[in-house]
C-alpha positions in Angstrom: -42.2 26.1 1.9 -41.9 27.8 5.2 -38.4 26.1 6.1 -36.9 27.2 3.5 -38.9 31.1 3.6 -37.7 31.2 7.4 -33.8 29.5 6.3 -33.6 32.2 3.8 -35.0 35.2 5.9 -32.6 34.5 8.8 -29.2 35.7 6.8 -31.2 38.4 5.6 -32.1 39.6 8.6 -28.2 39.3 9.8 -27.4 41.0 6.9 -29.7 44.0 7.7 -28.5 44.2 11.4 -24.9 43.8 10.6 -24.8 47.0 8.2 -27.2 48.5 10.7 -24.4 48.2 13.5 -21.8 49.0 11.0 -23.2 52.4 10.6 -23.7 52.8 14.3 -20.0 53.0 14.3 -19.1 54.4 11.3 -21.3 58.1 12.0 -18.5 58.4 15.0 -15.9 59.2 12.2 -17.6 60.9 9.7 -17.5 64.9 9.8 -20.1 66.2 7.4 -23.7 66.5 8.5 -25.2 65.5 5.3 -23.4 62.5 5.0 -24.2 61.6 8.5 -28.3 62.5 7.6 -27.8 59.8 4.9 -26.6 57.2 7.4 -29.4 57.9 9.8 -31.8 57.7 7.0 -30.4 54.4 6.1 -30.3 53.1 9.6 -34.0 53.5 9.6 -34.8 52.0 6.2 -33.1 49.0 8.0 -35.0 48.9 11.0 -38.5 48.7 9.3 -37.0 46.3 6.9 -36.3 43.8 9.5 -39.2 44.6 11.7 -41.3 44.0 8.5 -39.7 40.5 7.5 -39.5 39.4 11.0 -43.3 39.8 11.8 -43.8 38.1 8.1 -41.9 35.3 9.8 -44.3 35.0 12.8 -47.1 35.3 10.7 -46.3 32.7 8.7 -45.4 31.0 12.0 -48.5 31.2 13.7 -51.3 31.8 11.1 -52.4 34.6 13.7 -53.7 37.8 11.8 -52.8 39.6 15.4 -49.4 39.8 14.2 -50.4 41.6 11.0 -52.3 43.8 13.0 -49.6 44.7 16.1 -46.9 45.1 13.0 -49.0 47.9 11.3 -49.2 49.0 14.6 -46.0 49.4 15.7 -45.2 50.9 12.7 -47.0 53.7 12.6 -45.7 54.2 16.2 -42.1 54.3 15.0 -43.2 57.1 12.4 -45.5 59.6 14.5 -42.3 59.1 17.4 -39.7 59.5 15.1 -41.8 62.5 13.1 -43.0 64.5 16.5 -39.4 63.8 18.1 -37.7 65.3 14.9 -40.6 68.5 14.8 -40.1 69.5 18.7 -36.3 68.6 18.9 -34.5 69.9 16.0 -31.2 69.7 17.6 -31.6 66.0 18.8 -29.3 63.1 18.7 -30.6 60.8 15.6 -28.5 58.3 16.3 -29.8 57.9 20.1 -33.6 57.9 18.6 -32.9 55.2 15.8 -30.7 52.9 18.6 -34.0 53.1 21.2 -36.2 52.4 18.3 -33.7 49.9 16.8 -33.9 48.1 20.6 -37.2 48.4 21.4 -38.3 46.8 17.6 -36.3 43.8 18.5 -37.8 43.7 21.7 -41.2 43.7 20.1 -40.3 41.1 17.6 -39.2 38.7 20.3 -41.9 38.9 22.8 -44.2 38.4 20.2 -42.8 35.4 19.6 -42.6 34.3 23.0 -46.0 35.9 24.0 -48.2 37.4 21.7 -50.5 38.4 24.9 -46.8 40.0 26.6 -46.0 41.5 23.6 -49.3 43.6 23.0 -48.9 44.7 27.1 -45.4 45.8 26.3 -46.4 47.6 23.0 -49.0 49.7 24.9 -46.5 50.8 27.8 -43.8 51.8 25.5 -46.2 54.0 23.7 -47.1 55.5 26.8 -43.6 55.9 28.2 -42.4 57.3 24.9 -45.5 60.1 24.9 -45.1 61.0 28.2 -41.0 60.9 27.7 -41.3 63.4 25.0 -41.2 66.6 27.8 -38.2 65.6 29.6 -35.5 67.1 27.4 -37.8 70.1 27.0 -37.2 69.7 31.2 -33.9 69.6 31.1 -33.3 72.6 28.8 -35.6 74.8 30.3 -34.9 74.1 34.1 -31.9 74.9 35.3 -32.3 74.2 38.8 -32.0 70.5 39.0 -28.7 69.9 40.6 -30.1 71.9 43.5 -32.4 69.2 44.6 -30.0 66.6 46.4 -31.7 66.0 49.5 -35.3 65.9 47.7 -33.6 63.5 45.3 -32.4 61.4 48.2 -35.2 61.4 50.3 -37.5 60.7 47.2 -35.3 57.7 46.4 -35.3 55.9 49.9 -39.1 56.6 50.3 -39.5 55.1 46.9 -37.7 51.8 47.9 -39.2 51.4 51.0 -42.8 51.3 49.9 -42.1 47.2 49.3 -42.2 46.6 52.5 -45.8 48.6 53.2 -48.0 45.5 54.2 -50.9 44.9 51.1 -48.5 47.0 48.7 -45.0 45.1 48.4 -45.4 41.4 46.9 -42.5 39.1 46.3 -41.4 37.6 42.9 -38.4 35.2 42.4 -37.3 35.2 45.9 -36.9 38.9 45.9 -39.2 41.6 48.0 -38.7 44.5 45.2 -42.1 44.9 43.7 -45.3 46.4 44.5 -49.0 46.3 43.3 -50.9 49.2 42.4 -54.8 48.6 41.4 -53.6 45.1 39.6 -50.5 46.6 38.1 -46.8 45.4 39.2 -44.1 47.7 39.3 -40.4 47.4 40.1 -39.4 50.5 42.1 -36.0 50.4 42.1 -35.8 50.3 38.2 -36.8 54.3 38.9 -34.9 54.9 41.7 -32.1 54.3 39.7 -32.3 57.7 38.0 -33.4 59.3 41.0 -30.1 57.8 42.9 -27.8 59.3 40.0 -29.3 62.7 40.2 -28.9 63.0 44.2 -24.9 61.6 44.0 -24.4 63.9 41.1 -26.3 66.7 42.5 -24.1 67.1 46.0 -20.8 65.6 44.1 -21.2 68.2 41.8 -20.9 71.1 44.5 -18.2 69.0 46.9 -15.2 67.4 46.7 -14.0 67.0 50.3 -13.6 64.0 52.4 -15.6 64.2 55.2 -18.6 65.4 52.5 -17.6 62.4 50.1 -18.1 60.0 53.4 -21.5 61.2 54.4 -22.5 61.4 50.7 -21.2 57.6 50.6 -23.0 57.0 54.0 -26.2 57.9 52.3 -25.6 56.1 49.2 -25.0 52.8 51.0 -28.4 53.4 52.3 -29.7 52.6 49.1 -28.0 49.3 48.7 -28.3 48.0 52.0 -32.6 48.4 51.2 -32.0 46.4 47.9 -29.9 43.9 50.1 -32.8 43.7 52.0 -34.9 42.9 49.6 -33.0 40.4 48.2 -32.3 42.8 44.8 -28.6 41.8 45.0 -28.7 42.6 41.2 -30.1 46.1 41.7 -27.5 46.9 44.6 -24.5 45.8 42.0 -26.0 48.2 39.5 -26.4 50.9 42.2 -22.8 50.6 43.5 -21.0 50.6 40.7 -22.9 53.8 39.1 -21.9 55.7 42.8 -18.5 54.5 42.6 -18.2 55.8 38.5 -19.9 59.1 39.6 -17.3 59.5 42.8 -14.4 58.5 40.8 -15.5 61.1 37.6 -16.1 63.9 40.5 -12.9 63.5 42.2 -10.2 62.4 39.6 -9.3 60.0 42.5 -8.3 56.1 42.0 -8.1 55.3 45.5 -11.8 55.5 46.1 -12.4 53.0 43.0 -10.2 50.3 45.1 -11.6 50.9 48.4 -15.1 50.8 46.5 -14.0 47.0 44.7 -12.6 46.0 48.3 -15.7 46.8 50.4 -17.5 45.1 47.2 -15.3 41.9 47.5 -16.2 42.2 51.3 -19.1 42.7 50.8 -19.9 39.3 48.5 -18.5 37.1 51.3 -21.0 38.2 53.1 -23.4 37.6 50.4 -22.8 34.6 50.1 -22.4 33.5 53.6 -25.8 34.8 54.7 -28.1 34.6 51.2 -29.1 31.0 50.4 -30.4 32.4 46.8 -26.9 34.0 46.7 -25.0 30.8 47.0 -27.7 28.9 44.5 -26.6 31.1 41.8 -22.8 30.8 42.6 -23.0 27.1 42.3 -25.2 27.1 39.4 -22.4 29.3 37.9 -19.8 27.3 38.7 -21.5 24.0 37.5 -25.1 24.4 36.2 -24.8 21.0 35.0 -25.0 19.0 37.8 -27.7 21.1 39.1 -29.6 21.1 36.0 -32.6 19.9 38.1 -32.7 22.6 40.4 -31.0 26.1 40.8 -29.1 25.0 37.3 -31.9 24.6 35.2 -32.3 28.4 33.8 -28.2 28.7 33.1 -28.6 25.2 31.4 -31.2 26.1 29.6 -29.6 29.4 28.4 -26.5 27.9 27.5 -28.3 24.7 25.3 -30.3 27.6 23.5 -27.1 29.9 22.5 -25.7 26.2 21.8 -28.2 25.2 19.6 -28.5 28.6 18.0 -25.0 28.6 16.6 -24.2 31.4 14.5 -26.9 31.9 12.3 -29.7 30.5 14.7 -32.2 28.2 14.1 -34.6 30.9 12.5 -37.4 32.5 13.6 -40.3 30.2 15.2 -37.9 27.4 14.5 -36.3 27.0 18.2 -38.1 26.3 21.6 -37.2 29.6 23.6 -40.3 29.0 25.8 -37.9 26.2 27.0 -36.0 28.9 29.1 -37.3 30.1 32.1 -38.1 33.5 32.1 -36.8 34.1 28.5 -39.0 37.1 27.5 -37.1 39.3 30.3 -34.1 37.9 32.3 -33.0 35.6 29.0 -34.1 37.0 26.0 -30.5 37.2 25.0 -30.4 33.2 25.0 -33.7 33.0 23.0 -32.3 35.5 20.8 -29.1 33.7 20.2 -31.2 30.5 19.5 -33.6 31.6 16.7 -32.1 34.9 15.4 -28.4 33.3 15.5 -24.9 34.6 17.9 -24.1 36.8 14.7 -27.4 39.0 15.4 -26.7 38.6 19.0 -23.4 40.4 18.6 -24.5 42.8 16.4 -27.3 43.7 19.1 -24.5 44.1 21.7 -22.5 46.4 19.3 -25.4 48.7 19.0 -25.6 48.9 22.6 -22.4 50.0 22.5 -22.8 52.7 19.8 -25.7 53.7 22.7 -22.8 54.1 25.6 -20.3 56.0 23.4 -22.6 58.3 22.1 -23.8 58.8 26.1 -20.0 59.2 26.9 -19.4 61.7 24.1 -22.5 63.8 25.8 -21.0 63.5 29.3 -17.8 64.5 27.9 -19.0 67.7 26.3 -21.1 68.7 29.6 -19.7 72.3 30.9 -22.2 72.0 33.9 -21.0 69.2 36.2 -24.2 68.0 37.7 -25.3 67.3 34.3 -21.6 65.6 33.3 -21.8 63.8 36.0 -25.4 62.6 35.7 -24.9 61.2 31.9 -21.7 59.8 33.4 -24.1 57.5 36.0 -26.9 56.8 33.7 -24.6 55.4 31.2 -22.6 53.3 33.4 -26.4 51.6 34.4 -27.1 51.6 31.3 -23.8 49.5 30.2 -23.7 47.8 33.3 -27.4 46.3 33.1 -26.6 45.0 29.4 -23.2 43.2 30.8 -25.1 41.5 34.3 -28.0 40.9 31.9 -25.8 39.0 29.0 -23.3 37.9 31.4 -25.6 35.7 33.2 -26.8 34.0 30.0 -23.6 33.0 28.7 -22.3 32.0 32.3 -19.8 34.6 32.3 -21.0 35.8 35.9 -23.7 34.3 37.7 -27.1 35.2 37.1 -28.2 38.6 39.1 -32.1 38.5 37.7 -31.5 41.9 35.8 -33.2 42.7 32.0 -31.9 43.8 29.2 -32.3 47.7 27.9 -35.6 48.4 25.7 -35.6 44.7 24.4 -37.0 42.6 27.8 -40.2 42.4 29.0 -41.4 44.6 31.5 -42.8 47.8 32.4 -40.6 49.2 34.8 -37.7 48.4 33.3 -38.4 49.4 29.7 -40.5 52.6 31.2 -37.3 53.8 33.2 -34.6 53.1 30.4 -37.0 55.2 28.1 -36.8 58.0 30.6 -32.6 57.4 30.8 -32.6 58.1 26.9 -34.6 61.2 27.4 -32.6 62.4 29.6 -29.2 61.9 27.6 -31.4 63.1 24.9 -32.1 66.2 26.8 -28.9 67.2 27.6 -27.8 66.8 24.0 -30.0 69.2 23.0 -28.9 71.0 25.8 -25.1 70.9 24.9 -26.6 71.8 20.9 -28.2 74.9 21.9 -25.3 75.9 24.5 -22.8 75.3 21.2 -24.7 77.7 18.7 -24.7 80.3 21.1 -21.3 80.2 21.5 -20.4 80.0 17.6 -22.8 82.8 17.3 -21.3 85.1 20.3 -17.7 84.3 18.5 -19.2 85.2 15.3 -20.3 88.5 16.6 -17.4 89.2 17.9 -15.6 89.0 15.1 -18.1 91.4 12.9 -17.2 93.8 15.5 -13.8 93.5 15.4 -14.1 93.6 11.3 -16.1 97.2 11.5 -13.5 98.5 13.9 -10.9 97.8 11.2 
């Protein structure tokens, strides 16, 4: 009986996520606000149904009442957060809020499937993060001097990155010294420095486009990248590098900087392969994971096994072996999703992420303030490029870089920094809507005065 329920449910779940992801693109073509609001309500309904069905399957599989309690608490959480955000920020982007809740719900489900204790910890961190980040859009809207703090961002970012080298504070995990331990809680400073780095680059490049100044700013940005290289966090270094190139190109409009950047990246890649043993291990695992399946290729090989086993429709939630994949709750959660929920579900998940990125870029385009525009561009690139690295490593499209899938993977630092990223983008959307309303009001006032004169 359980097998029948699981097999039928997986098709229903796939249908729900397909319709949800479709709405994520249809809303871009809809002009009527009433129709958009209807689509947004449908999205949330689909998310709640998928969330309910997944937790019912987990309860049937594990027969542990804790899954029911966790589900109920999460439903209350989503309801409260949605209501509070709508009340506080009436002009917010409902698409960004919906996608954030959807991605979090998928993460909650898969982490609970892999390890219930980790799922509870993840939920607590998300709840705390969402509560704190409620004030971020308010800060974006009210404090106009944020773009003047370029040196403050630069110094704070470098200082935070260097904390991992403080004796007794910094710790190593998975071959990288990019963690700190505070009161028994592990934090990854680079996850938060990503945002500070974007603010630093946007703050300086929004003020100047002179070549000599760009050289100085680029040298300062290189300090961030070199510190990450020293930490053996090459995935993080690559994210910082690509984000800076994107901000630089948008600020200057000069493709020569992009070409020079990629030339430098190619040279740095050769140096990294030559001097870093774990880089060679990951490249060899990328080239042929099967020949090194007992060593460096173990992660990638098991990831490919899981994705291949799941096929298009998946094994069904609870019917796969996601725990056989190393760090399946974080770096390789995409493989676990593909195995149990199927390739179609995984593709729809990526489409939701792409819909987020498109919305982020739309917000960046509409920003009139240069600092906010460059900040939105940098955060958008960080978001989508991190997804590319995570998924690309899991499917053997590129060598594994050890980064997480935003909002879905387990990890306090990762999920908190991504919530902050979404909140900043949301704040920019609110600010843009406010400015647009003011401009419309001014235009209407001018038309009224002209009508009175006539």
